[in-house]
C-alpha positions as CSV (number, residue, x, y, z in Angstrom):
1,M,130.1,106.7,118.7
2,I,132.1,107.9,115.7
3,D,133.6,104.9,113.9
4,E,131.2,102.4,115.6
5,V,129.6,99.9,113.2
6,W,125.9,99.2,113.6
7,T,124.2,96.6,111.4
8,L,121.0,96.3,109.4
9,H,119.4,92.9,109.1
10,R,116.4,91.5,107.2
11,R,113.8,90.8,109.8
12,D,112.5,87.4,108.5
13,D,115.8,85.6,108.2
14,D,118.4,87.9,110.0
15,L,120.4,88.2,106.7
16,L,123.0,91.0,107.1
17,L,121.9,93.7,104.7
18,A,124.4,96.5,105.5
19,E,127.0,97.7,107.9
20,L,126.5,101.3,109.0
21,S,129.8,102.9,109.9
22,V,129.1,106.0,112.0
23,T,130.7,109.1,110.5
24,D,128.9,111.9,112.5
25,Q,126.4,112.6,115.2
26,D,124.0,115.4,116.0
27,F,121.9,114.3,119.0
28,P,119.6,112.6,118.6
29,W,120.7,111.5,115.1
30,L,123.6,109.3,114.0
31,Y,124.9,109.5,110.4
32,A,126.7,106.7,108.7
33,R,128.3,105.4,105.6
34,V,126.3,102.4,104.2
35,E,128.4,99.3,103.4
36,P,125.8,97.1,101.6
37,R,125.7,93.4,101.8
38,G,123.5,90.9,100.1
39,G,119.8,91.7,99.9
40,L,119.9,95.5,100.5
41,D,119.1,96.4,96.9
42,D,115.8,94.5,97.3
43,L,114.8,96.9,100.1
44,R,116.0,100.2,98.7
45,P,112.6,101.0,97.1
46,L,111.1,100.9,100.5
47,F,113.6,103.5,101.8
48,A,113.1,105.7,98.7
49,E,109.4,105.7,99.1
50,E,109.7,106.5,102.8
51,L,111.8,109.6,102.1
52,R,109.5,110.7,99.2
53,L,106.5,110.7,101.6
54,L,108.2,112.5,104.6
55,E,105.8,115.5,104.3
56,Q,102.6,113.3,104.0
57,V,102.2,112.1,107.6
58,E,99.7,109.2,107.1
59,A,101.3,108.0,103.9
60,W,104.7,108.3,105.5
61,E,103.6,106.2,108.5
62,A,102.5,103.4,106.2
63,A,105.7,103.6,104.3
64,Y,107.8,103.4,107.5
65,D,105.7,100.6,108.8
66,A,106.8,98.6,105.7
67,I,110.5,99.3,106.6
68,S,109.9,98.3,110.3
69,A,108.3,95.1,109.2
70,A,111.3,94.3,106.9
71,V,114.4,95.2,108.9
72,T,116.0,95.2,112.3
73,L,118.8,97.5,113.4
74,R,121.5,96.2,115.8
75,Y,123.8,98.0,118.1
76,P,127.5,97.6,117.7
77,D,127.4,94.9,120.4
78,G,124.9,92.9,118.3
79,Q,121.8,93.5,120.4
80,V,118.6,94.4,118.6
81,V,117.5,98.0,118.8
82,P,113.8,97.8,119.8
83,E,112.7,101.2,118.5
84,F,114.3,103.3,115.8
85,L,113.7,105.7,112.9
86,L,116.1,105.0,110.0
87,H,116.5,106.7,106.7
88,L,118.7,105.4,104.0
89,E,119.6,107.0,100.7
90,G,122.4,105.9,98.4
91,D,125.5,105.2,100.6
92,E,124.3,107.3,103.5
93,A,122.0,106.4,106.5
94,W,120.8,108.4,109.4
95,W,118.8,107.3,112.4
96,R,117.6,108.0,115.9
97,W,116.6,105.4,118.4
98,I,115.3,104.9,121.9
99,D,117.9,103.2,124.1
100,D,115.9,101.4,126.7
101,R,119.1,99.5,127.8
102,A,120.0,102.5,129.9
103,H,117.1,101.5,132.2
104,E,118.2,97.8,132.7
């Protein structure tokens, strides 16, 4: 998975927000360098708020729901990842996901 490129898209219009170039993995997490594209700066406050609230479960869930409503994550092959937990800070991202494609 190292060197794979996943992509982050705005949910409402599929605009490419960032390429996430995988630099490391520690199951179940992947770590990546964020290569921003148009529109990512508009969503950075959502990610900052989500990280700030990590220790406050109910508030964190609401913050993450806002992220889930705003973005989609795509596998390197372009398919949409149906369920994921993504953190983004500066030029780094880390996420875990449920890969239900293994059951197809």
